[in-house]
N, C-alpha and C positions, 0 to 999 in steps of 0.2 A: 381540209376542204376549204375552197376559196369562198369568201363572203358572197351571199346572194340576196342580201336584205333589200336591195333596190330592184331585184328581179323576181320577187316572190309572188307575183300575181296568181299564177296557177298553184303555187305551193300552198296558198291560203284559200283556194277555191272550196276546199272541204267545208270551211266555215262560212263561205260566201264572201270571202275577203278579196278586195282588189286594192292593191297598194297604190296610194296616190302620193307621189314624191312632193315634198314641200321644201323649197329652197330657203336660203337665208339662215344658214346654220349658225349657232353660237355654242360655245363651250359652257356647260353648266358645272359651276363648282358643286258473334256470341262468344264472347271470349271466355275461355277457361283459364288462360294464362295471359297476364298483362305485365309488360316490362316497362318501367319508368326509367328511361335513360336520360342523360343530362340535356339532350337536345330535343327529345320528343318522347311520346308514349307509343309503344309498339304492342301489337297483339299477336298471339300465335295463331296462324292459319294452319289447320291440321293436315291439309292436303287430302287428296282423294281423286276419284274419277268422276267426270261430269260430262254433260253434253255441251260442247262449246259451239257458239255461233247461233244463228237465227235465220228463220225463213222469211222474216218480215222486216228486216233492217238493212236491206241493200244486198246486191249480188256479191260484194266482197265479204259478207258475213255468212256466206253459204259455201259448202253444205254444212249442216250440223254434223259434228263428228265427236267421237268419244276421245277424251284426253285425260291422262293421269298427270297430276303434279304432286311433287313431294311437299312436305310441310315447310313453312318458312315464317319468319316474323315480318310484319308489315306495319308501317306507320299508321297510327289510328286516324290521323288527319293529314291533309295536304301540308307541305312545308310552309311555314308562315314567314311573314316579313321579319319578325324578331329572330327566328331561327336562322334565316339566311343572312341577316345582318351580323349575327355572331360568327358565322363562317367567314364573311368578308373581313370582319375585324381581326380574326385570327390569322388569316392568310394573305390579305391584301388582294384577293381575287377581283378581277375586272370582268364583268359579264360581256357577252358578245354585243349586246345592245349599246354598251358604253365604249366600244372600240370604233375609231374612225375607219372608214373603208379605204382599201388600198387602191390608189389611182390606176395601177397597172391592170387591175381586174375590171375597170370600167373606163375603157378608152373613150375619149370624147366628152366625158362628163366633167363639168367644171369642178375644180378642186374645192371651191366654196360649198359645193353641194355634197361632197363626200364625207359628211359628218356622221357621227354616231347618232343612233336613234332607233325607234321601233314603231310597230304598227299599233294604232290606238283606235278603239271604237269611238266614232264621232256621229251620234245619231242625227238624222235630219229633223227639221221642224215640221215636216208634213209627209204624207204618204209618198213612197217612191216605188217604182217597179222592183220586184224582188229579183229580177235578172240584171240589176244594175248595182252590184254591191259596192262599187266605188263611192256610192252615195253615203255610205256609213263607215268607211274605213279610210284612214289617212296615215301617212308616214310622218311622224313628228320628230324633228331633230331633238336629240337629248332625252327623249322618253326612255325610261329604263325602270328597273325595279324600285329605284329610289324616288323617281318622279313618274308615276305610272300613267298620268294623263298628259305628260309633257312638262316643259319647264314651268316652274311655279307651283306644281302640284307636289304632294308630299304623302308619305306613309305615316306621318305622325297621327296618332290616334287609331291607326290601323295595324298595329303591331301583330294582332291576332288574325289578320286576314291572310289568305294565301298569297305568297309571293308570285308576281307575274312578270311578264317580259323575260321569261326564262327560255333560252335555247337549250337544245339537247345536251350540248357540251357543258353548259353551266350546271345542269342537273347532275350530270355524271361527276363533275368536279366536286360538287357538294356531297354527293353520296360517298365518294371515295374518302373525303375528309371525315365524314361521320362514321366510317367503318361499315358502310352499307353498299347497296347497289340499286339500280332501277329494276322494277319487276319485269319479267317477261310478260308478253300479252296474255298468255295462258294463265299465268299466276294472277295477273290483274283481274281477269274475268272470273276465275274461280273464286277469288276473294270477294269480288263485287257481288256475286250471286248469293253470298251469305248462307249457303246451304240449300237454297231453293232451286228446284229443277225446272228449267225452261220457262221461268217466269219472265215477263217482259221488262220488269223493273227490279231494281236492287231490293226493294221492299215487298215485291209481290205483284199484284194485279191492279192496284188503284192508279187511276190516271192522275198525274201530278198537276195537270191543268185544272182539274176539278178539286184537287186536294193540295192547295199550294203550300201547306205546311210541311210537305214531304221533301222539297228540294228547292234550291235556288236556280230557277230557270226563268224564261221570259213569259210574262203574262201580258196580254194586251195585243196591240197591233204592231207587229215587227216591221221596220226597225225604229219607228218614230215615237211610239208611245208604249211605255212599260208601266202597267198598272201596279207592279211591284206588290201584289197581294201576298207574296211569300216573304215580304219584309225587306227586300234588298233590290236596289236598282242595278247595282253592279256586283262586285264581290261581297260576300257576307263573311263575318268571322267564322273560322272553322268550328265545326261541331255545333252549328246553329240549328241543325235539322236532325231528325232521329237517325240513329245508327242502323246499319243493316244487321243481319243475323250473326255476323262475326264481330260486331262492335266497331265497325269502320264507318267513319263519317264522310259525307260528300263524295261518295262513289258515283253519284249522278249529279250533274250540275256544278255550280260554283266556278271551277276552272278545269280546262283540259289537263290531263296528266300524261306525261311522257312515259313510254315503255322502252325497254331495251331493244326490241326487235326492229329490224328493217321492215318496211312496208312493201307488200305485194298483194294485189287484189285477188289473186288466185291461190294464195298459200294454203287456204283451208282444204283445197282439193287433194293436197299431197302432204299435209302436215303429219309428222310422226305422232304416234299415240302417247309416247312417254316423254314428259317434260319438254315440249317443243320450245325452241328458242328463236323461231322465225327463219326466214330465208337467208341465204348467204349474201344476198345483195338486194338493193332496193329496185323496184320498178313500179312506176305510176304511169299508165298510158296517157293520162292527161298532161303529163310533164315528164317525158322519158329521161331528160338529162339532169333532173334534180333528185339527188338521193334523199329519201324521206324515211322517217321513223314513225312508228305507230304512236298515236295518241288515243286515249280512251276517256269515257265518262261524260263528255259534253261540257257545257259551261253555262254561265248565267245568260248567254245569248241564245241558247237553244230554245226553239219555239215550235209549237205544233203547226205553225204556218210556214216555217222555213227549215228548221233543223230539228230532228227528233233524236239526235244521237245521245241524249240522256238515257235512252233505252240500253239495257245492260248488254245486249248482244251486238250493238252497233259499233263500228270501227271508225277511227279517225287517223289522220296522217298529217305530217308537217315536215318541211325542210328542216334538217337538224340544226342549221345555223340561223333559224328564224324564230323569234318569240313574238308575242303579242300581248295585249292587255287582258286576255282571257286564257293564257297558257301558263301552267305551273307544273307541279309534280309531287309525288311522295316516293318514299324509299322502302326497300325490303332488306332483309338480312337472312342468311342461312343459319346464323347463330346469334345469340344476344350480342349486340354491338358493345365494344368496350366503352367505358366512361371516357368522355372527351376532356 
């Protein structure tokens, strides 16, 4: 797929993102079974039949439909900076955000502006209209998982935070190296529900705005003031909040998580009942020409004022070659992964 990082305005509309290009680039040098592998701890998700979707989380989460998934192993937490760094050290992998853009894909754009980078949350210092998301998103040259807020920032001291600025291809590359794969959307939702039927949240019915100890989301007035009553202004260390019924942490909030499936808003209307893997191709009516994959779980930017996709039935989407400062992932496996 050709790079689209400078053209991802609509690709990030799900999050309320508008990409603002910045010139002047420079190169910057309940778990019953638990598996402790060398790169993460996994829990066994027993599989079963559940009601997938929601009547209250957007038209693309409808209709509620019965789905069966087989058992699988799932990472207990989102992949961390330390785990991703181990992958990069072992393989020399360069993420999408760290690759310069190809001039032939962007005719007329000065070569000095075709630099590596990613989308970074940049909150304004005063209230702004919520239909002007360009006020809190910017494209920062050389922002990547290594420098998540742009040049000069660091992951030092944040080794146990979820890795961010991860494009779908990056997540797939890590999963393959680790002997794992990305979850299907059905697997992700089954696991996130933790055995609860039709509950609005991964922990049940409690509103996380009123109970901030439950998840890392936005409290306060979005996007200019985060009260951070949950203890984190941006990402939080993984496993900082209570696990769900299967022993999985951060299935709501912290960072968005990639799934294997292509995104289509009407897929639930004709999804197979047994281990669905998503449509054969992507289609987003907001941006028909941009292939997108499903993202789930919401992030630290989800707010009851703007984005409620920390709800367990809500769906997300993203251009597969676009990451951001609130996009990460976790992996699954059909069998215990080999030691690395």
